N, C-alpha and C positions, 0 to 999 in steps of 0.2 A: 437542558440535558446535563450530562455529568459534569461535576466540578472536581474530578479526581486529579491527583498530582503524581502521575506516573513517571518514573525514570527507568530506562532500559539500559542494562549493561550486558554486553556480549563479551565473554571472558575466555579467550584462548580456545575458541570452538574449532574442532577438527571433525570432519565428516567423511567416512569411507563408504564406498559402494562396491559390491562384487563386480568383477569383470568377466568377460567371456572365457578367459583362460583359467578360471577357477581361483584367481587371486582377488586383489582389491585395487581400486584406484582411489586417489584422494581428491574428493570434490572441493573440500574446504580445509585449509590448514592454518591453525593458530590465528583465527580471526578474532580481533579484539577491537571494540569501539563502544562508545556510550551514545545514548540519545537522551537529550535533556527534556525536562518538563515542557510540554506543548511545542516541542521542536518538530519541524517538518524536515525529515532527512530522506534524501533519495539515494538509491543504490544503483549504480550503473557499472557496466563492465563488458568485455568481449563475450561472445558465445562460449559457453563452457566455464564461465567464472563462478558459477554456483549461486547466482542471484536468487533464483526461485527456491533452491534448497535452503539457503540462509533464511528466507522469509518463512518457509515452512517450519524451520527450527524455532524461529521466534513465535510462530503460532502454536507450537506444541504438536505439530503433525509429523515431524521427524525428530530424531534424537541424535545428538552428537556422540561420537566415540570418546571424545575428550573435550573438556571445557564445559561451560554452562552459560545459560541465559538467565539473568536475574532481573526481576521487575519489583521495584520497591523492597529489595532485600529478600524476596521470595524466589526460589529457583523454579524455572518453568519445567514442569514434568508432564505437560499435556495441555490441551485447550483450556482456556480459563475465561471466566466471566468478564474480566477486565480487558479482553482482547476481542477484536472482530476482524475478519479477513474479507477483502473484496478481490475476487478472482478475475482473470482476463476473459474467461469463457462464459461469464454471466452466472452459470450454474443455477438457473431458475427452474422451478418445478412447473412443467408445461401444463399440468392439470389444475394448477392453482392460479387465481387471479392475481393482479398486482397486490391487492390487500392481503390475499391469502399467502403470497410469498413473503411479504414483509412481516406478517405476524408469526410465520412458521417458527423461527428460532425462539420467539417469546413463548410459544406453546410448549416447546421442548423444555424451556426453563420454568414452566408452570406459573407463568405470570397470570394474574387474574384477568378475566376477559376485558373488563372495563379499562384497566390499566394498559393492557397490550393494544387495545384498539386506539386508545389515546396516543400512545407512543407511535404506533404505525401511521396514523393519520398525520401526526406532526412531522414524521420523517418523510412521508410521501409529499407533503406540502413543501418541505424544505428543499427537496430535489426537483421541484417544479412539475410534479405529476398529479397535482390535485385535479380531480375530475376523471382520472383514469383508473380509479380503484378497482373497477369491475372488468377491466380489460385483461385478456390473457396474453402470455408472452408472444404467441404467434401473430398477434394483432399489433405488436409494437416494433418500432425500428430498433436497430442495434444500440443507438444512443439512449433510447428510452429504456431498453432492457438493462443497460448498465446503470441507469439512474435507479432502477428497481433494486439492483444489487447493492448500490450504495445506501439506499433507504433501508434495506434489510439490515445492513451493518450498523447504521446509525440508530436504528430502533432499539437495539440492545444496549444502547448508551455506553459504548466502550470507552475506556480511558486511553487505550492504545489501538490505533487503526492501522492495519497492515494491508497494503494494496500491491497486488502482483500484476504489473502491466495492465491496469484496468482499462486503459484506453487503446491498447495495442491493436485491437481488431477493428477499430473504427476509422472512418475516413478522416482526412486532415481537418476539414471544417468542423465536423462534430467533435473531434478530439480537442480542438482549440476552445470551442464553446464549453466543453465539460471541464477543461483545465480552469477556465475562468470561474465556473460555478463551484468547483471544488474549493478554490481559494476563498470564495465568498462564504461558503459554509464553514471553512476552517477559521476564518476571521471572526465569524459569529460565535462559534462553539469550539474554542481551541481544544485540540486533542494532540497527543503525541502521535505523529504519523511516520511510518516507515513505508516508502513508496519505491517499488522496483520498476525500472523502465530501461529501455534501450535507446530512448530518444534524448539526446543531449540538451536540446532547447527546452524540452519539457522539464527535465531535471533542474535546470537552472531557474526557469520561470517559477516553479513551485516552491523551491527548497530554501531552507536556511543554510544547509550544507549538502554537498554531494560527495558521497563515498564511492571511490573508484576501486573496483576489484580487478586484480590481475587473474589470469586463467591458468589452469592445469599445474598445480592446484589453485583454487581461489584463495587469494590473500588480499589484505588491505594494502593497496599500492599508494593511495593518496586520498586526502580529504580536502575538498575545495570549499572554502567559506564563501557564501553568496551574499555580499554586502550591497544588496539592492533594496531600495525603500519599499516598505509595505504601507498600505495595501497596494498590491501590484495590479495594474490595469493593462489592457491590451497594448496601449501605446509603448509600454516598456519594451516590448519585443522588437521595436524599431530603433532602439537607442544604441549608441556606440558601446556603452558600458555592458549592455546585455550581450551584444555581439562578441565583445572581447572575452567575456566569461565563457560563452559557448565555445569560442575558438580555443580557449585554454583547455577545456575538457576534451575537445576534439584532438588536440595535439597530444595530450596525455594518452588517450585511447590508441592513437596511431602508434605511439612508441610500444604499446603492449601487443600489437598485432603484427609487428614487423618480424 
């Protein structure tokens, strides 16, 4: 898949929303950080810290009042071919099969049929759904539906993958399995990933760094570097080093909610 070299820079981003009183409230204020080539960065923070809003700005679905997002020196002014988003709610088209859902964004991009079928089948195989191409969303478990969402994002061969709590609606066992599978895919096909989550252990297990936002307004409170070896296997979750890092993130979040 893609061999792009994307670097993301978020520069002094401030986002306002209207409030019920006819004024505005500040969802994000002066948020600044970088994401390096092929880095896996997770964003975590209390409720109301603007995690999803920030990801939508990175995806070009929302626009800041001040500041900018820059990818390889080009300012983000809307959705772009170098980015793909995986949402929490799967967002599958119920009248389309697994294959139909995965090829859909390629159809929108007017990719030739042979090429889009090749990419779709490759992505479906990569997420472990080979043999399910003709199934419809209502025939699939939640974990399988999220695999379709991931395959759809991978099929467009993005250089930056944006993920908004993609495993948040899944049970704990399925969530752990998909975390492991996501890392295997990332090890095979390195992309720059920005991953929003509310799960501290998930953030630490997946990431090179964990960015912690404070709330009301959302600002960058702290960035935790995760110096754990890769590739990361399930056994890592039971080590003292992993527990210490998760505890460090927990303590930081606790200070933000007191």
